[in-house]
C-alpha positions in Angstrom: 10.8 -1.0 26.4 8.0 -1.9 28.7 6.5 -5.4 28.9 2.9 -5.2 27.6 -0.1 -7.4 28.0 -1.6 -7.8 24.5 -5.1 -7.9 25.9 -7.4 -5.4 24.0 -8.1 -3.7 27.3 -4.4 -2.7 27.7 -3.2 0.7 27.0 0.1 1.2 25.1 2.7 3.8 24.7 2.8 4.1 20.9 5.1 6.0 18.5 3.5 6.8 15.2 6.0 7.3 12.5 4.9 9.6 9.7 6.2 12.2 7.3 9.6 11.1 6.0 11.3 12.3 2.9 9.5 10.4 0.2 7.3 11.9 -2.5 4.3 10.9 -0.4 5.5 12.7 2.8 2.5 15.1 2.8 0.0 12.3 2.7 2.0 10.4 5.3 1.8 13.3 7.7 -2.0 13.3 7.3 -2.2 9.5 7.8 -0.1 9.8 10.9 -2.4 12.5 12.4 -5.4 10.3 11.6 -3.9 7.2 13.2 -2.6 9.1 16.3 -6.0 10.7 16.9 -7.8 7.3 16.5 -5.4 5.5 18.9 -5.6 8.4 21.4 -9.3 8.1 21.4 -8.9 4.5 22.6 -6.9 5.7 25.6 -3.4 5.0 24.4 -0.4 7.4 24.9 0.6 8.4 21.4 3.6 10.4 20.1 4.1 11.3 16.4 7.7 11.2 15.2 8.9 12.3 11.7 12.1 10.3 10.8 13.1 13.1 8.5 13.4 15.4 11.6 14.5 12.8 14.2 17.5 10.4 14.1 15.8 7.1 15.2 19.1 5.7 16.3 19.4 8.5 18.9 15.7 8.7 19.8 14.8 7.8 23.3 12.7 4.6 22.9 12.3 4.2 26.7 8.8 3.2 27.5 7.7 2.7 23.9 5.7 -0.5 23.6 5.1 -0.5 19.8 5.5 1.6 16.7 2.7 2.2 14.2 4.3 2.9 10.8 2.3 5.4 8.7 5.2 6.2 6.4 4.2 5.9 2.8 6.6 5.4 -0.1 10.4 5.1 0.0 11.9 4.4 3.4 8.5 3.5 4.9 7.1 0.8 2.6 10.4 -0.5 1.1 11.6 -2.4 4.1 14.2 0.3 5.2 12.4 1.5 8.3 11.4 -2.1 9.2 15.1 -3.1 9.1 16.0 -0.2 11.3 13.3 -1.1 13.9 14.4 -4.7 13.8 17.9 -3.7 14.6 16.7 -1.5 17.5 14.4 -4.3 18.8 11.2 -2.2 18.5 8.0 -4.0 17.6 6.1 -2.4 14.7 2.9 -2.7 12.8 2.6 -4.2 9.3 4.8 -6.4 7.2 8.4 -7.4 8.0 11.3 -5.9 6.1 11.6 -8.6 3.4 7.9 -8.6 2.6 7.8 -4.8 2.5 10.7 -4.7 0.1 9.0 -7.4 -2.1 5.6 -5.7 -2.2 7.0 -2.3 -2.9 8.6 -3.4 -6.2 5.9 -3.9 -8.8 8.0 -6.1 -10.9 9.1 -8.4 -8.0 5.4 -8.6 -6.8 4.3 -9.5 -10.3 6.8 -12.3 -10.4 5.5 -13.7 -7.1 1.9 -13.3 -8.3 2.8 -15.3 -11.5 4.4 -18.0 -9.4 1.2 -18.3 -7.3 -1.3 -18.1 -10.2 -2.6 -14.7 -9.2 -3.9 -12.8 -12.3 -1.8 -9.6 -12.9 -1.4 -7.6 -16.2 1.7 -8.6 -18.2 4.7 -6.3 -18.0 8.2 -5.5 -19.0 10.8 -4.1 -16.6 12.7 -1.1 -17.9 15.6 1.0 -16.7 16.2 4.7 -17.3 19.5 4.1 -19.2 17.8 1.6 -21.6 18.0 2.3 -25.2 14.9 4.3 -26.3 14.5 2.1 -29.3 14.5 -1.0 -27.2 11.7 0.4 -24.9 9.7 1.5 -28.0 10.0 -2.1 -29.4 8.7 -3.5 -26.1 5.8 -1.1 -26.2 5.0 -2.0 -29.8 5.1 -5.7 -28.9 2.8 -5.1 -25.9 0.5 -2.9 -27.9 -1.3 0.4 -27.1 -2.8 1.5 -24.8 -0.3 0.5 -22.1 0.6 1.9 -18.7 4.0 3.3 -17.7 4.7 3.1 -13.9 7.7 3.6 -11.6 8.7 0.2 -10.3 8.8 1.4 -6.7 6.4 4.2 -5.9 3.0 4.7 -4.4 -0.1 6.9 -4.6 -0.1 6.5 -8.4 2.7 9.0 -8.7 4.5 8.9 -12.1 1.8 6.7 -13.6 0.6 7.4 -17.2 -1.8 5.6 -19.5 -0.1 5.8 -22.9 -2.5 5.6 -25.9 -0.1 6.3 -28.8 3.7 6.0 -29.4 3.9 9.8 -29.4 2.9 9.9 -25.8 5.6 7.4 -24.7 8.6 9.7 -24.2 6.8 12.0 -21.9 5.4 9.1 -19.9 8.9 7.6 -19.5 10.3 11.0 -18.3 7.6 11.2 -15.7 8.1 7.6 -14.6 11.9 8.0 -14.3 11.5 11.2 -12.3 10.4 9.0 -9.4 12.4 5.8 -9.9 15.3 4.6 -12.0 13.4 1.5 -12.8 9.9 1.3 -14.3 7.5 -1.1 -15.9 5.5 -1.1 -19.1 2.2 -2.8 -18.2 -0.7 -4.0 -20.4 -3.6 -1.7 -19.9 -6.7 -3.5 -18.6 -9.9 -1.7 -19.4 -12.4 -2.2 -16.7 -13.7 -1.1 -13.2 -11.4 -0.3 -10.3 -11.7 -2.1 -6.9 -9.9 -2.4 -3.7 -9.8 -5.1 -1.0 -8.5 -4.4 2.5 -7.0 -7.3 4.4 -6.1 -7.1 8.1 -4.1 -10.2 8.9 -6.7 -12.9 8.2 -9.7 -10.5 8.2 -11.2 -9.2 5.0 -13.0 -5.8 5.2 -15.9 -4.9 2.8 -15.0 -4.7 -0.9 -15.0 -1.2 -2.4 -15.6 -0.2 -6.0 -14.0 3.1 -7.0 -15.6 5.4 -9.5 -13.8 8.6 -10.6 -14.2 11.1 -13.4 -10.4 10.9 -13.9 -8.9 8.6 -16.4 -7.9 6.3 -13.5 -7.6 6.4 -9.7 -4.7 8.9 -9.7 -3.1 11.0 -6.9 -5.8 13.7 -7.1 -8.7 11.2 -7.2 -7.2 9.5 -4.2 -6.6 12.4 -1.9 -8.1 15.7 -3.1 -11.1 15.1 -5.3 -14.6 15.0 -3.7 -16.0 13.7 -6.9 -14.6 10.2 -6.4 -17.2 7.7 -5.4 -16.7 4.7 -3.2 -19.4 2.0 -3.6 -20.2 -0.9 -1.3 -23.2 -2.3 -3.2 -22.6 -3.7 -6.7 -24.6 -4.8 -9.7 -22.5 -8.0 -10.1 -23.2 -11.7 -9.5 -22.2 -13.0 -6.1 -19.6 -15.3 -7.6 -17.9 -12.4 -9.3 -17.7 -10.4 -6.1 -16.3 -13.4 -4.3 -13.8 -13.9 -7.1 -12.5 -10.3 -6.6 -12.2 -10.8 -2.9 -10.5 -14.2 -3.3 -8.0 -12.7 -5.8 -7.1 -9.9 -3.4 -6.6 -12.4 -0.6 -4.5 -14.7 -2.8 -2.3 -11.7 -3.7 -1.6 -11.1 0.0 -0.9 -14.8 0.6 1.5 -14.8 -2.3 3.5 -12.0 -0.8 3.1 -13.2 2.8 1.7 -9.9 4.1 0.6 -9.1 7.7 -1.2 -6.2 9.3 -3.3 -3.7 7.4 -2.8 -4.0 3.7 -4.9 -2.9 0.6 -5.0 -4.7 -2.7 -5.8 -2.6 -5.8 -7.5 -4.5 -8.7 -9.2 -4.0 -12.0 -12.1 -6.1 -13.3 -12.3 -6.4 -17.1 -15.4 -6.7 -19.3 -15.3 -10.5 -18.9 -15.5 -10.0 -15.1 -12.0 -11.3 -14.6 -10.1 -9.7 -11.7 -6.5 -8.5 -12.2 -4.2 -7.4 -9.3 -2.3 -4.2 -9.9 -0.5 -4.0 -6.6 -0.5 -4.6 -2.8 0.0 -1.6 -0.6 1.6 -2.7 2.7 1.1 0.8 4.3 -2.1 2.1 2.7 -3.4 5.6 3.2 -5.1 6.4 6.5 -6.4 9.9 5.7 -10.0 11.0 5.7 -10.1 10.4 1.9 -8.5 6.9 2.3 -10.1 3.6 1.6 -9.1 1.6 4.7 -11.0 3.8 7.2 -14.0 3.7 4.8 -13.9 -0.1 4.7 -13.6 -0.3 8.4 -16.6 2.0 9.0 -18.7 0.0 6.6 -17.8 -3.1 8.6 -18.9 -1.3 11.8 -15.3 -1.2 13.1 -14.1 2.0 14.7 -10.9 3.0 13.0 -9.1 3.3 16.3 -10.1 -0.2 17.1 -8.8 -1.4 13.8 -5.4 0.2 14.4 -5.3 -1.1 17.9 -6.0 -4.6 16.8 -3.2 -4.4 14.2 -0.8 -3.4 17.0 -2.0 -6.2 19.3 -1.5 -8.7 16.5 2.0 -7.4 15.8 2.9 -7.6 19.5 1.8 -11.2 19.6 4.2 -11.9 16.7 7.2 -9.9 18.2 9.1 -13.1 19.1 9.3 -14.0 15.4 11.3 -10.8 14.6 14.9 -10.2 15.4 15.6 -8.6 18.7 18.7 -7.0 20.2 
């Protein structure tokens, strides 16, 4: 690995990891292409590597200054790839292995939010081998509508809003298709929001409007009907409360790098954190590039700064 000056005027040899074998591999490939194009436009030497096709332990890392992780879902966001890169002594963007693992589990994140007084909908952790009657009892106690989600999965895959007991079995089957653990979560009726945090910098708040029942996979990545609003008919104190809640969620988990917090705001104008995405989407449909553009920040500059920040922190990570 070469020694690199972390001055913004430096150029780096960067490996962008994207693809993988998760359910989000298709989106990850698109994110990787977007990131690579943006960093190349800043003058950096960039190579895209798909870990599903390349053995990283045998990959020639000679000359690589830093890795930009654009792997969504399992292996990318759950701390696995971070642990691999730590073992190899390769600096990388984003959160460390422990934080990634924590944030990827919705139940573990919620416990941390509760400890830090960050509002999040109530939940029950369930397992695929749990007695159906027990799960139904939890659902009745929670009340309908409720939300069924895989515990560790992104892009809203496997998520169902369940309005009646009759809909529960199919929702559970869909959930457990993606993960052996899931959660039943109280449904919060309200508007959808997202806050992008880059280390200590907060990008413009976005309100999401979609004709879908919620901001699902299609609304995120394929629908042109989804609207992203930067101007809101809300009191300033409510807007600030949404931003503060998002930042507090990141603080509770100890995130670094580019992360995105998804929230709901109920009819009482109370923000509720749904999850923190430690490797958010970077495609043309994604929210982070939109927030950066609104702030007047070139997406390549944003990615570059994230890498510079991570290189400054390299000494805090295990090295060979």
